[in-house]
N, C-alpha and C positions, 0 to 999 in steps of 0.2 A: 698399585692397588685394584685388588680382583674387584674390589667394588663397582668399579671403574668401568661403562661400558664405550662411551666415546669422549670424547674431549677434542673442541672447536677453537679459535681463536681466529679474532680479529681486531686487525693493528688499526687505530687511529680512532676517535670516540666522534660525538654527535655536533659539535661543532669546529670538523675539520681539523681537529686537535691530535697531530701526530706521535705525540709522550703518552700514548695510553691505548691500552690495548683489553678485551674483554677476553672471557674464557667462558663456554656453553658448556657444562660436565653434563652428562648423562651417566645414571646410575644405574645397572641392572636391574630386575622386577626383583619387589622383596623379597617372592620367596626362594630367591639365592643369594640371599644377603643376609639371612637369618640372622637376628640382633643386631644388625645396621641399621639406623636410618637416617634418614636424611638430617636431621640435629646432629646427630653423633658423626656425620662425616663434613658436614660443615666446622664444627670444634674441631677436627681432625686438621683441618684443612688450614684453619685460623694459627695453628700451632706451627702448622709447616711453614709459613708464612709471615711469623717472627723474623728472622733473622733479616727481611726485606720491607720492615716497617718503613723506612724512609722513603716508602715510593707508595705508601697510603694505600693500599689494597684493599678491598672491601668484599666477603663472601659475603652474598645475599641470594634470597630467588630470583628465578627467570621473570623478569618484566615484562612478560606479554602483553601490554598494551603498548610499551614503549616510551612513555611518559617518564621514565628514569625515577619515580618515584619510592622512596624506602619506605617503611611501618611510619617512624615516628622522622618529619620535620618540622621544622621551626625556623620563621623569619623572624630575623631580626632586621627593624625598620627604624631608618634615619637618613638625614636629606646629607647630614657634614662626615665627609668618605670616612677621615682619619676616625673621627669618634665612632662609626660606625664600624671600621674595624677593630678599634678597640675593645669596647664591648663584645664584641662576634666571638672574639677569641677570648676573652673571659667566660661568655656563656659554653664555649666550645671546650675549653678544659674542666668545666663541671659537667655537661655530657660525658667527657673522656672520664671519669671515676666512676660514673655512675655504674652499678653492675648490673642493672637491667638495660644495658646499650651495649651493642656490638656496632662494632666498625662505623663508630661515628667518623662522620666527612664534614670538610668547611667547604665550600665553594667555589669560597674567596683566592683567587691565587694571584701572585705578583707577575704582572706582565711583564712581556722583554723591553729591554731601554730606549725610551722614545725622545726626541726630543720636542716639547713644547715649548709656545709662545705666548709669553706671559706679556698681555697688553696694559700698558701703562693707559687706565683710564682718561688721567687728566690730559697725558697727550696729545691722547686720541682723540680728546674734542679739537683739543686748540691747533691739529691737522687736519680737522674733518676725514677722521678715517673710521669706521665702524668694523666691526670683530668681524661682522658678515663677508664685511667686502674683503678684508685680509683672511679669512678659511677661503673662499674662493678661489682668491688667486692662488692664493699656496697651492690649493687643490689641485687646481688646472694645470701650475708650473713645473709640480711632480707628478701628481696622478694623469692630467691630459684632461681633455675636454673633447667630445663629441662634436663638430662644427660642420660637418659636411659629408655626402656620401657621392663614393666615386663609382660611377658604372661601366663597364666593361663589358662587351660580347653579355648580354643579359646577366652579368654578374653584377653586385652591389657589394660595396663595400665602405665603412665606418672609416673616413679621416678624424683622426687623431691627434689633435697639435698638444704639445708639449717640451721642455727643458732637455738638450741636449743633454744624453749619459751623464760628463761629465761635470754638465752643470745642477746637477737635482741633488746633490750633498748639500742642507740645507744648512748644515753645522758648519761648514767651510766657507760657505756662501753667504752668511747670514749679513752681513754688515754692508753686501754689496744687493742685498732684495730690494727692490722696491715694490707697493703693493700702491694704489689707484683711492684718493680721497673723493671725498662726494660732487668735486668737480672735476674728475677726472683728471686731475695733476697726478705727477708719481711723486711718491713720499720714501724716504728711504726708509724699509722695516726698524732699523736699530735708534731711530729716532721715535718710536711710539712704542716698541715691543723691546724683552730681554727673551735670552735662549736659556733656557732651563732644562738639562740634562736629568728625568726623573726616569723610574718605574710605574707605568699606570698599570691598571688589573687589564686580567686578562679579559675579562664580559665586565657590562653593568648592567644589573638586573632590576626590574621598577617592579611596587605594586601599587596603584592608584597614582601614580606619579611620585611614587618615593623611590630610593632607593633604599633593596635588601640586601643582605648575606642570609644563605641558608645553610641551616644544621640539617644535616639527615643522619639516620643511623639505621641500623635494623633491632630487634628486641632479644633479649636473651629469652635461650627457652627457661620456660618456670615465670618468667615475669609479665606482669601485665601492662600494658599501655598508657590504660588508665592511673595505673601508680607511678610508673615512670611518667606522666606529662606533669601529676600534683606534685611529685618531686621537684622536678626542671620549675615550676610555676616558682613555688616555694622559696630555692633558691636564686631566682632571677626578683625577685620581689625583696628575698633578705640581706642577701648576700652582693648581688650587682648591683643591684637600683639603677635602672637606667636613666636617664637624665629624663626631663619633661617631654623633651623636643624629637624621642625616641621611644618607641613599643616594641612589642615582639607581638607573634600570632601563629598557632600551629596552623597545618594545612595540608592536602592531599589525606593521608589514611588517618590523623593523629584529630584534624579535623574534623574529620564525618563520625570517627568513633566519641567527640562531642557529642554531633548532634543525634548519633544514635541512643547516645545516653539519656538525652531529650526525650525524645522519643521511645526509647522503652520503659521511659516513667511517666509519660501522657497512656502510652497503651496501658501498663498496667494500673493504673490510677481509674480509666474506663471501664475495662476490667471489674475491678475489685465493685465498681459502681453499680454496673450491668447486673455482675452475679447479686449484688443488694436488694437490685429492683425485683430483680424476676422471683428471687426467694418470697419478696415480701409480696408481690402480685400472687404465689403460690400458698404463702399460709397466713396470707391475710392478718401480718402480723409486723411488726417492726424491729421484736426482740427477738425472734428466733432465725431471724438468718444471722443473726450478730453472732448467735450462740454455734450455728453451722457454721460459719467463715472466722472460726477463732483459730479454724485447723490450719490458715495460709501460712502465718506466721512461723509456725512447726515444719510446714513444707519445703518452704522457703530457706530457712535457716539449716533443714538437713540437704539442703541442692548447696549451698556455701560452704557447707562441712563439708562434701565428697569431691567438689573441687578442689578446697583443700590438701585436704587427705591423699589425692589423686597428683598432682600437681597442674590444674588443669586452671587456663588464666578465664576470667570472666569476659568473654568474647561476646559477637552475635549471637553466634549457635545456644552458648550456653544461656544468655538471654530469654531467646524464646524456646527454651526449657522451662525455664521459672514461666514466663507467662504461662505455657500450658500447662504447670501445676496447679494455677489459680482456677482452674477448673477440675480439673484432676483429683483434687485435693480433695472436694470440697463434696464427695460421692460418697466419702464414708461417714462423714459427720450426716448427711442427707439419710444414709441407711438407719443411723443410730436413734436420730431426733426424731424421725418419723414414725419409724414402733415404738418410739415412748410416748408421743402422742397420741398415738392411738391406746394404747394401754390407759393415758391418763384418761381420754373421754371415754373406755368405759367403767373407770370409777375407782380405777387405781392411784396413787399416791406418787408423787416423781420419783422418789426414792426407789421404789420397787421397781417403777417402769424403767428406768435409766439400767437399774440395773439386768432386770430380763433381757433388755435392748440390746446390751453388750452382751448379757450370754448368748442369743440366741442370733443375732445378729454378727458376731464376732467368725464364724464360716463365709460369709459372703463376704466379708469385708476383707477378708485374708486372700480367699477364692481369687476376687478379682484383681487387689493389689500386686500378686503373685503372676497373675495373667499379664499385667501390664509392665510389670517387670521383666519377667521372661521375652517380654512384645520387643523390647528396647533394649535389650544387652548387645544386639549386633550391633546398632549403632553407638554405643557404647566399647566395644572392641575396634570395632573400624574393620573391617575385611581384608579394605584395599588400602591402595593411597590416596585417592579422592575422598574415600568416605575416612580418614583416618579424621581431614578436617571437620568433621561435625561429631567427635567423638567426647566433647565438653558436653552437647545435647544431652547426650543418651545420658551421662554419668551424674549429670545435676536431676532429670526427669528420678532417674533412679532412687538418687539419695534424697529428694523430695518426699516420694513413694514411701520409702522406708519408714523415716521417720515422723512423717506426718498418720501413717497406719499403725505404730505402735504410740504412738502421743496421743492419736487420735481417741483412742481408749481408755485414755485418763484424763486429757484438757477438757474437752468438749465433755463429758459427763458432770465436769466439776462446772462449768462455765453453767452447764444446763440446770443443776440443782440453787447455784447462787441466781 
């Protein structure tokens, strides 16, 4: 691909996994690949990797932090490993079928074959054997224990004691293996436990001392993380129906988005409250500020419509743009209402006063709005790779300004007369 500049490969995972590989792809500057965005390149790469679906390939943005978090992260929490795996796979199938998610992955992996020692509690009590003693003894026999230091010529060496290599196969020598009880008498291991061949998980992850399995995915182009979270939440509650001893929780960027929504709602509420208080103090009235603030819903509707038309999502930048609109959109209403109040004070009736205000203030309203739109166009276009992340802010501001400017000339006079 001529759009690719360099490709670097790293073998191995973060947890000493030898069966994984990571490719870092650097694209040529955007000016040298007209019409090809990073999103398009990721989509093309996913199509190329479809024949290798068995290897669970994932195409995502570079992780500069190194935490491995992806935009969508969901933890399924529970104590019972079997039930946890069962319900996590059910939720995973829902995530795979959702069109708003790409490359979903389940961090649960079946581990290597292992021999588990299943202790019979009743027999262990009879023989006076504890699980900690059994575990410590078997670990010492197979892995070894550092019991002393050997020093020679100024050098120090650890002395590790363990069984001979031909004696470390616990499966073959299970019936000949002995462990101590509380009186330090040796007890045959087969008298208090049995060997079980199984496959354990490759890793056990915990949250608040409880096991969890994490589902991660990227957000598809044009999809909003908020909508995806709502869909997955509804599917879990309606279709999966987790048992009472299990729960789920969004983490990472998904959790941050939830907190962001609450923070933006709080900021918007305070912004409206402060605007109202300032206008009420300036006009010495509680009615006039309501007339002026009638433009706020018009601006918000225009911003959301502009985001929908352009295919942009409601993210942190677009939310900031909506908050900015609350202060900008009221200036048109102030120009109209303030001029109308002046004419009413001169003895004019309200109808003729607001009509003359519309005629007189139309030019200033259009000039200021056009100046604001022109100044926001570079943000909406995104002149380079970094600024493209903020295009939704510019689009929200421009859409809100256009709708509030046009509709203010209709709605605000109607509210003023009412």
